[in-house]
C-alpha positions as CSV (number, residue, x, y, z in Angstrom):
1,X,103.3,6.9,-111.9
2,X,101.5,3.8,-110.7
3,X,98.4,5.8,-109.7
4,X,98.3,7.4,-113.2
5,X,98.6,4.1,-114.9
6,X,95.8,2.7,-112.6
7,X,93.6,5.6,-113.8
8,X,94.3,4.7,-117.4
9,X,93.6,1.1,-117.0
10,X,90.4,1.8,-115.0
11,X,89.1,4.2,-117.6
12,X,89.9,1.7,-120.4
13,X,87.9,-1.0,-118.7
14,X,85.0,1.4,-118.0
15,X,84.8,2.3,-121.7
16,X,85.3,-1.2,-123.0
17,X,82.7,-2.8,-120.7
18,X,80.2,0.1,-120.6
19,X,80.2,1.0,-124.2
20,X,80.8,-2.6,-125.2
21,X,77.5,-3.5,-123.4
22,X,75.7,-0.7,-125.2
23,X,76.9,-2.1,-128.5
24,X,76.2,-5.7,-127.7
25,X,72.8,-5.1,-126.2
26,X,71.7,-2.6,-128.9
27,X,71.0,0.2,-126.4
28,X,68.0,2.2,-127.7
29,X,66.2,4.4,-125.1
30,X,63.1,4.5,-127.2
31,X,62.7,1.0,-128.7
32,X,64.8,-1.2,-126.3
33,X,64.4,-0.2,-122.7
34,X,65.7,-3.6,-121.5
35,X,69.0,-2.8,-123.2
36,X,69.0,0.6,-121.4
37,X,68.9,-1.2,-118.1
38,X,71.6,-3.6,-119.1
39,X,73.9,-0.8,-120.3
40,X,73.3,1.2,-117.1
41,X,74.2,-1.8,-115.0
42,X,77.3,-2.4,-117.1
43,X,78.6,1.1,-116.4
44,X,77.8,0.9,-112.7
45,X,79.3,-2.5,-112.2
46,X,82.4,-1.5,-114.1
47,X,82.9,1.3,-111.5
48,X,82.3,-1.0,-108.6
49,X,84.8,-3.5,-110.0
50,X,87.4,-0.9,-110.6
51,X,86.8,0.8,-107.2
52,X,87.8,-2.4,-105.4
53,X,90.6,-3.2,-107.9
54,X,92.4,0.2,-108.1
55,X,90.8,2.3,-105.4
56,X,93.7,1.7,-103.0
57,X,96.1,2.9,-105.7
58,X,94.6,6.0,-107.2
59,X,91.2,6.4,-105.6
60,X,89.6,5.2,-108.8
61,X,88.4,8.5,-110.3
62,X,88.4,7.2,-113.9
63,X,86.5,10.3,-114.8
64,X,87.9,13.9,-115.3
65,X,84.8,15.4,-113.8
66,X,85.4,13.5,-110.6
67,X,89.1,14.5,-110.6
68,X,88.1,18.2,-111.1
69,X,85.6,17.9,-108.2
70,X,88.2,16.3,-105.9
71,X,90.7,19.0,-106.8
72,X,88.3,21.9,-106.2
73,X,87.4,20.3,-102.9
74,X,91.0,20.5,-101.8
75,X,91.7,16.8,-101.8
76,X,94.4,16.6,-104.5
77,X,97.0,18.8,-106.1
78,X,96.7,20.6,-109.4
79,X,99.6,18.4,-110.8
80,X,97.8,15.2,-109.8
81,X,94.5,16.4,-111.2
82,X,96.1,17.3,-114.6
83,X,97.9,13.9,-114.8
84,X,94.8,12.0,-113.8
85,X,92.8,13.7,-116.6
86,X,95.6,13.0,-119.2
87,X,95.7,9.3,-118.3
88,X,92.0,9.0,-118.1
89,X,91.7,10.3,-121.7
90,X,94.4,7.9,-122.8
91,X,92.5,5.1,-121.1
92,X,89.3,6.1,-122.9
93,X,91.0,6.1,-126.2
94,X,92.5,2.6,-125.6
95,X,89.1,1.2,-124.5
96,X,87.5,2.6,-127.6
97,X,90.3,1.3,-129.8
98,X,89.8,-2.2,-128.4
99,X,86.0,-2.0,-129.0
100,X,86.8,-0.7,-132.5
101,X,88.9,-3.8,-133.2
102,X,86.0,-6.0,-132.0
103,X,83.1,-4.4,-133.8
104,X,84.2,-4.1,-137.5
105,X,85.8,-7.6,-137.4
106,X,82.4,-9.1,-136.5
107,X,79.4,-10.0,-138.7
108,X,78.5,-7.2,-141.1
109,X,75.0,-6.6,-139.6
110,X,76.5,-6.5,-136.1
111,X,79.2,-4.1,-137.3
112,X,76.7,-1.8,-138.9
113,X,74.5,-1.7,-135.7
114,X,77.6,-1.1,-133.5
115,X,79.3,1.5,-135.7
116,X,78.6,4.2,-133.1
117,X,80.7,2.3,-130.6
118,X,78.5,3.5,-127.8
119,X,79.3,7.2,-128.5
120,X,77.2,9.8,-126.8
121,X,74.8,11.8,-128.8
122,X,71.7,14.0,-128.5
123,X,68.7,11.7,-128.6
124,X,65.6,12.4,-130.7
125,X,63.8,15.6,-129.6
126,X,66.6,16.8,-127.4
127,X,68.1,20.2,-128.1
128,X,71.7,21.2,-127.6
129,X,70.7,23.2,-124.6
130,X,68.7,20.3,-123.2
131,X,71.5,17.9,-123.7
132,X,74.1,20.3,-122.1
133,X,71.8,20.9,-119.1
134,X,71.2,17.2,-118.6
135,X,74.9,16.5,-118.5
136,X,75.5,19.3,-116.0
137,X,72.7,18.2,-113.7
138,X,73.4,14.5,-113.7
139,X,77.2,14.9,-113.5
140,X,76.7,17.2,-110.5
141,X,74.5,14.6,-108.8
142,X,77.0,11.8,-109.5
143,X,80.1,13.7,-108.4
144,X,78.3,14.9,-105.3
145,X,77.7,11.3,-104.4
146,X,81.4,10.6,-105.0
147,X,82.6,13.4,-102.8
148,X,80.2,12.5,-100.0
149,X,80.8,8.7,-100.1
150,X,84.5,9.2,-99.9
151,X,84.6,11.9,-97.3
152,X,86.6,11.3,-94.1
153,X,83.6,12.5,-92.1
154,X,81.6,9.6,-93.5
155,X,83.0,7.1,-91.0
156,X,82.7,3.4,-91.6
157,X,80.5,3.9,-94.7
158,X,83.7,4.7,-96.6
159,X,84.1,0.9,-96.9
160,X,81.1,0.8,-99.1
161,X,81.9,3.9,-101.2
162,X,82.7,1.9,-104.3
163,X,79.3,0.2,-104.1
164,X,77.4,3.5,-103.5
165,X,79.2,5.2,-106.4
166,X,78.5,2.3,-108.8
167,X,74.9,2.2,-107.9
168,X,74.5,5.9,-108.3
169,X,76.0,5.7,-111.8
170,X,73.4,3.1,-112.7
171,X,70.7,5.5,-111.4
172,X,72.2,8.4,-113.4
173,X,72.3,6.3,-116.6
174,X,68.6,5.2,-116.2
175,X,67.6,8.9,-115.8
176,X,69.9,10.4,-118.5
177,X,70.3,7.9,-121.3
178,X,67.1,9.2,-123.0
179,X,68.7,12.7,-123.2
180,X,72.3,12.1,-124.3
181,X,73.1,8.5,-123.9
182,X,74.7,9.5,-120.6
183,X,78.2,10.7,-120.5
184,X,78.9,12.4,-117.1
185,X,82.5,11.6,-118.0
186,X,84.5,13.4,-120.7
187,X,87.0,10.5,-121.1
188,X,84.2,8.0,-121.6
189,X,82.8,10.2,-124.4
190,X,86.1,11.1,-126.1
191,X,87.4,7.7,-127.2
192,X,84.2,6.3,-128.7
193,X,83.5,9.7,-130.5
194,X,87.0,9.5,-132.2
195,X,86.8,5.9,-133.2
196,X,83.2,6.0,-134.3
197,X,84.3,8.1,-137.3
198,X,86.5,5.2,-138.4
199,X,83.8,2.7,-137.8
200,X,81.3,4.5,-140.0
201,X,79.4,6.0,-137.1
202,X,77.5,9.2,-137.0
203,X,79.5,12.4,-137.8
204,X,77.6,14.2,-135.0
205,X,79.5,12.0,-132.5
206,X,82.5,14.2,-132.9
207,X,80.8,17.5,-133.7
208,X,78.7,17.3,-130.5
209,X,81.6,16.0,-128.4
210,X,82.1,19.4,-126.7
211,X,78.7,18.9,-125.0
212,X,80.1,15.8,-123.2
213,X,83.2,17.6,-122.2
214,X,81.9,21.0,-121.1
215,X,78.7,19.6,-119.4
216,X,80.4,17.1,-117.1
217,X,83.2,19.4,-116.2
218,X,80.8,22.2,-115.2
219,X,78.7,19.6,-113.3
220,X,81.8,18.4,-111.5
221,X,82.8,21.9,-110.5
222,X,79.2,22.7,-109.3
223,X,79.2,19.5,-107.2
224,X,82.5,20.6,-105.5
225,X,80.9,24.0,-104.7
226,X,77.8,22.3,-103.2
227,X,79.9,19.9,-101.2
228,X,81.9,22.7,-99.7
229,X,78.7,24.3,-98.6
230,X,77.3,21.2,-96.8
231,X,80.6,19.4,-95.8
232,X,80.7,18.9,-92.1
233,X,83.7,19.8,-90.0
234,X,86.1,16.9,-89.4
235,X,85.8,15.3,-86.0
């Protein structure tokens, strides 16, 4: 049970810190690129912090797409995969709930600006197909890094897996925020989309939520297939 609770806590912190930074900095991929960099770093640093905090307990997936990729790679059981995903979604809800408590209780102008709670959404000029494709591609890249960095065949570099994964998440955010605000994590998208409705955020946050669940899961599964193709035999 402890590893499931660790996944819940880790996902909660990822959402609170990552989406919290997006709200506090006013992340806008068109008009505020500095905030985009700050938000990307917040998500990446959250993963690094949690990797070294709970990595020894649960492996620090804190992302259903990663858990699916790990399961399809034969590294975890179906039961553990399911329980990880359930607790990750719970953690995402709790993190979004904490952010919801903070934002509406602040100054009215801040509350209005942060009503979206960092929820994902299709950016200006991006179609549904474009957004879905972006989530598939960038999740695949991210999960492939996770599978490679944590592989037993990777030798001593395993000690730096948390850093490599966190840096790759920063990179993915920098490339993907202009398309979808960057999900690559269904649990990260679920909580903010739900609570954004109560905070007066965009209705589309919930209606487009399927993109940020289907896309990352497909990307995670694709990464597992690619890793099985290139994975070296254990020494």
